[in-house]
C-alpha positions as CSV (number, residue, x, y, z in Angstrom):
1,M,157.4,116.4,-90.9
2,N,154.4,115.1,-88.6
3,M,151.6,117.4,-89.1
4,R,148.6,117.6,-86.6
5,R,145.5,119.1,-87.2
6,T,144.5,121.8,-85.0
7,E,140.8,123.2,-84.7
8,L,139.0,125.8,-82.8
9,E,135.4,126.7,-82.6
10,I,134.3,130.0,-81.7
11,G,130.8,129.4,-80.8
12,H,130.0,133.0,-79.5
13,L,131.6,136.1,-80.2
14,V,130.0,139.6,-78.9
15,L,131.7,142.8,-80.3
16,E,129.8,145.3,-78.6
17,S,131.6,148.4,-80.0
18,V,131.9,147.5,-83.5
19,R,130.0,148.5,-86.3
20,P,128.1,145.6,-87.7
21,A,129.9,146.6,-91.2
22,D,133.5,146.3,-89.9
23,A,132.3,142.9,-88.0
24,R,133.5,140.7,-91.0
25,V,136.8,142.4,-90.9
26,V,137.2,141.7,-87.3
27,G,136.4,138.2,-87.7
28,E,138.9,137.6,-90.6
29,A,141.7,139.6,-88.7
30,L,141.2,137.3,-85.6
31,E,141.3,134.0,-88.0
32,R,144.2,135.5,-89.8
33,E,146.0,136.2,-86.6
34,L,145.1,132.5,-84.7
35,T,146.4,130.8,-87.7
36,R,149.5,132.7,-87.7
37,L,150.2,131.9,-84.1
38,V,149.6,128.5,-84.3
39,R,151.9,128.2,-87.2
40,E,154.5,130.2,-85.4
41,R,154.1,128.9,-81.8
42,G,152.4,125.7,-82.1
43,A,148.9,124.6,-81.1
44,P,148.2,124.8,-77.3
45,G,148.3,122.0,-75.0
46,A,145.7,119.1,-75.2
47,G,144.7,120.3,-71.9
48,A,143.3,123.6,-73.2
49,A,141.5,121.6,-75.8
50,A,139.5,119.8,-73.0
51,A,138.9,123.0,-71.0
52,G,135.5,124.1,-73.3
53,D,134.3,127.2,-72.6
54,V,137.4,129.8,-72.4
55,P,136.2,133.4,-72.1
56,V,138.0,136.0,-73.4
57,S,137.4,140.2,-72.9
58,I,139.5,142.8,-74.5
59,D,138.2,146.6,-74.5
60,A,138.0,148.2,-78.0
61,R,140.2,151.2,-78.4
62,A,139.2,154.5,-79.5
63,G,140.0,154.9,-83.6
64,E,141.1,151.3,-83.6
65,P,141.1,149.9,-86.9
66,P,138.8,146.6,-87.3
67,A,142.0,144.3,-88.5
68,A,143.7,145.5,-85.4
69,L,141.3,144.5,-83.0
70,G,140.6,141.1,-84.4
71,A,144.4,140.6,-84.2
72,R,144.4,141.7,-80.3
73,L,141.6,139.8,-79.6
74,A,143.2,136.7,-81.3
75,N,146.0,136.9,-79.5
76,A,144.1,137.4,-76.0
77,I,142.2,133.9,-77.2
78,Y,145.8,132.0,-77.8
79,G,147.1,133.3,-74.5
80,R,144.1,132.2,-72.6
81,L,144.1,128.4,-74.4
82,G,147.9,128.3,-73.4
83,R,146.8,128.3,-69.9
């Protein structure tokens, strides 16, 4: 099996409606979900890696657990990288 290393650097993450105590949980869920997506669906193409900044914005849902927000954010990032 030919394994390829993929790295994604998130230089700036703004969590406007997230309590500071929940930010770590959001970040951990984001990392976990991105890892799962890459393992299951593969890494986005080389064009995405060369694209530089890939802004992503989602709205937090009232009462949404921090882990769910992190997972939704990961899906939004993964979707943008695939374009």
